[in-house]
C-alpha positions as CSV (number, residue, x, y, z in Angstrom):
1,M,14.6,-6.6,2.6
2,P,12.6,-3.8,1.0
3,I,13.2,-1.5,4.0
4,I,17.0,-2.2,4.0
5,E,17.1,-1.3,0.3
6,L,15.0,1.8,1.0
7,A,17.4,2.9,3.7
8,R,20.4,2.5,1.4
9,A,18.7,4.3,-1.5
10,L,17.7,7.3,0.8
11,K,21.4,7.9,1.5
12,S,21.9,9.1,-2.0
13,E,18.4,10.0,-3.2
14,A,16.0,12.6,-1.7
15,E,13.0,10.6,-2.8
16,V,12.6,6.9,-3.4
17,E,9.7,4.8,-4.9
18,L,9.3,1.5,-3.2
19,W,7.4,-1.5,-4.5
20,A,7.0,-4.6,-2.3
21,D,4.9,-7.7,-2.1
22,D,6.0,-8.6,1.4
23,P,2.9,-8.6,3.7
24,A,5.0,-7.0,6.5
25,A,6.3,-4.2,4.4
26,E,3.6,-1.7,5.2
27,G,4.1,-1.9,9.0
28,D,7.9,-2.0,8.5
29,L,7.7,1.1,6.4
30,V,5.6,3.0,8.9
31,A,8.0,2.0,11.7
32,F,11.0,3.0,9.5
33,A,9.5,6.5,8.8
34,Q,8.7,7.0,12.5
35,S,12.2,6.1,13.6
36,T,14.1,8.0,10.9
37,G,11.9,11.0,10.3
38,A,11.4,10.0,6.7
39,R,8.1,11.2,5.2
40,I,5.8,8.8,3.4
41,E,4.4,10.8,0.5
42,V,2.4,8.0,-1.1
43,L,1.3,4.7,0.4
44,R,-1.0,2.4,-1.6
45,V,-1.7,-1.4,-1.3
46,D,-3.4,-2.9,-4.3
47,G,-3.7,-6.7,-4.9
48,G,-1.1,-7.5,-2.3
49,R,1.5,-5.1,-3.7
50,L,2.6,-2.1,-1.9
51,R,3.7,1.1,-3.6
52,A,5.2,3.9,-1.6
53,V,7.0,7.1,-2.3
54,V,9.3,8.1,0.6
55,R,11.2,11.3,1.1
56,R,14.1,11.6,3.4
57,R,14.1,14.3,6.1
């Protein structure tokens, strides 16, 4: 679900901060960025929580 929410948010915002505790979120985010051209500005995983800042192309 975090990636679906990210895709929706990037339709109206140039930059979105994403927080997720889903273990698959990091791989999903990288795949999303590769397929859409979005740029991952920040990607950190700490204590099982992912924080990312993503900018649309």
